Structure formats: structure tokens, C-alpha cells
N, C-alpha and C positions, 0 to 999 in steps of 0.2 A: 362562263368558258365560251369563249366564240368559236365559230363554226371552222370546220376545216375550209382549205381553199382547193375545190376540185380541179386536176392537172392532166392533161394529157401532154405525155413527152414523146419528141419525134429525134429518134438519135442521126441527123442529117443537119448541118447547118448553113452551106455554104451559100451565094447568094442566088442559086437555084431556086433549092428547097426555101431560103427564107422567102422569096414572093410567092409560093406555092402556099405555105404555109398562112401566108398575113391573107393572102386570098380568099384561103377557105374560111380562115377567123371569120370574116366579113360576111362571106355567103352563109356561113351555118349559124352567124348572130355570137358568137364565141370571141375570147378576148386573145391576145397575141403578144406576149414579151418579146418584140420586135430586138434587143439590144442580147437577148440570147442566139441572136443569127451571127454567126461567122465561123470561120475556115481555120483554125478552130475556135471553139468559143471563147468570145474575147473577154465575159464576165463569169466573174465566181459564183459557186453556190449562196454562196449569204448574199451577194447582190440580187442573185435572182430571186430568193427568196424575199427581200427588201421591196423589190418591184412587184412579187406577187403580193404581198399586201396594200399594194394599192390600187389593185385594180376595184372596178365598180360590181363587175359581177363575174363569174366563175360558169361553166367549164373555160382554161386558160391553156393554152397552145404554146408548149416551152421546147427550142431546140436544143440539141446537144450534138456537139461535133469533136472528134479527135486528131481529124486531117489526117488520117490515114496510119497514126499511130495504134500499133499492134500492143503495147502496152497501155496501163490506167494515164490517159494524156490529160489534156485539161475538162474535154468535155465529160470526160466518165465520172472525172472527180466532181465535178460538176454536177451531175446526174445523181451522183452515190448523194451529194448532202443533200441535195432538194428532197429525192426519195425517202430518207429518211428522217426527214423535218417530221416535228411534231404538229406542226400546223399545215401540213401538205395531205393530204389525198390524192393521192395516184391511183386517177381509172383506170391508165393502160399505155402501153406504149406500141409506138409504131416503129417496130424495128427493123433498121434498112442493110441491105445490102451490100458489102463492097467485098472491093479483091485482096482485101488486105491479110496479107500471108500469116501462117504460124496463130489464126485465131481459136479459142474454144468454140464459140459463137452462143446460143441461146436458144433454148426450146421454144414455140412460138405455137399458142392454140391455134393457131392459124396463118393462110400466105395467102396473099392476094397476087394473082400474075400479072403481067403486063395486058393480058384481055381482058381483065375487070373479075376474072373466075376466083374464088372461094377455093382452096385446095388444103386438101392437108398431107403437100409434098413441098419440099424446100424450095426458094428460090432464089436465082444469083441477081448480079446486078443490074441486069439490063430485065429482068423481071419474070425469065423463063424457068419453067419446071426443071427441078433437076433433083436425080436421085428416086428413091421409088417412096411409094406409100407410109408413110410413119404415123403414129399416133401422135406425135409430136414433132412436128417440123422444126429442122433447124436453120437457123439464118446466121452467116456468119459475116462478121463485119467490124470496123476498127474502134465503136463506141458503142457494143452490145455485151461484153463480155461481163462486165458490171453487172449486170441485170442476174447474172447468176446468184450472186450476193444478195441482194432485196425481196420483198415481198412484192411482186406487182400482181394484180387479179386477172390482165388479160394482156396479152402479147399479139401481135398481128404481124408479120413478117410481109415486107415490100421489096421491088428494085429502089434504085437510086429516084430518089423524092425528084420530080419534075422531068426525069429524061422516061428512060425504058423504052427507047426506039422510036422517042416522041410521045409515048401513049398517053403520057404523063404531065405533057406541056402543060404550063399554066394559061395558055390561052385557049384552049380545049377544057380547060375549069380544073387540071391535074384531075381526073377521075378515080386513077389509082391508090393515090394519098386520102381523098377526100371519103373514097367508100372504108378504108380502113381507120378514118378516126370515125366515120359515122358506125361501123363496128363496134367502136368500143362503147362509144356513147348507149347503143342499141343493148349492150352488153351489161352497161354499168346502169340502164333504167333511171340515166338522167336527163330531164327536159332541157332541150332547147329551141331556139328561136329560128329555125333559118328561115335564111332571106327568099330563097328560090326552092319552092317543091318540084320536086321532080316526078 
């Protein structure tokens, strides 16, 4: 029996998010399925799994995006397929907030603000805290509701990847998204070969 491919999912995939995810993959010594970038997700879950089976090493970063659709769109369908596949081990999800109305939202294990603080409060698209302290803060976004039906070990909520008042700009190393991915790696206990030690 072959070992499962370790994956971290990011629920954003526009061109800004794609640049961020690709940059973080390089700096942390991870792999990235660039073809999963797009707004909405341009390839199917089956195609993503096929690509995952070609990577030389893991963990692998994979993007999913519903392009603002509050219903189950292309990104969520692909996410659901990948997360449920017997050959895939999901280490965690970076759940990205959006302004999409009428979504359920997903309870996260923690959130990271645009200032880089780990908090037990929800954050909005800009990475600003909202609401009160919760045991499980809620992230609302267009590509997160499907997570309620899946078993995911660790979920980190953030604002809009690569944006957040420019705090997560790729030219700054996208520190918020990077921290979220590092939190998932730390929680999973999986070793990785970071190219840039802080």
C-alpha cells in the first residue's frame, strides 16, 4: 500500500493568491499544484488528484476557489473530491474569508489577523478581528461551507490571501498566509525543508 500524499488546502485561487501560494511553496520547500489556481478553480478534483500523484515530494499546497458563489461551486466540488480521496491525507486548511453573503461559515481552530496575531476570534476579508472570543471562531467565505461535511484535522482562518491592507503582499513574503501554513505544518508534526529560516 502506497503512502498517502500530504496536502494543505487553501480556499482561494485568484491570480494574487496563486502568486502567494507559489512563492510560499518555494520558500518552505513544499510543492504546489499551480494548475489548481484560478477564479474559479479551472480543473476538477479528479484532475487535481492526478497531478498530486506526479509530485516528487510532499506536503503539497492546493488552491480552491468558488469565485464568490455562495452555493457549492467548482472550487468546493473539487475540494470535496480531493479531501475525500483515499490516496490523500489533508493536513489542514487555510480558510479564507470573503464578503459572500448567506454562507454558513466554518468553525476554525484559530485565526490569524492582518497584524499576524493568532486569535480565538473571527477575522474578516481584511484580516481584521470581528465578533467576540469563541472556542471556535467562524470564517465565512465562498469556498468554505463544504468543510462542514469533511473531516479536516486543523483549520486556520485568514483574510484575503495576498491582500489584507497589503499586510499579506507577496513582496513582503505574504507573512499572514505563510504563518497559517506553518501553523498547519507545526500542528501536523510533518517536517519540511524551509529555504528561509526566520
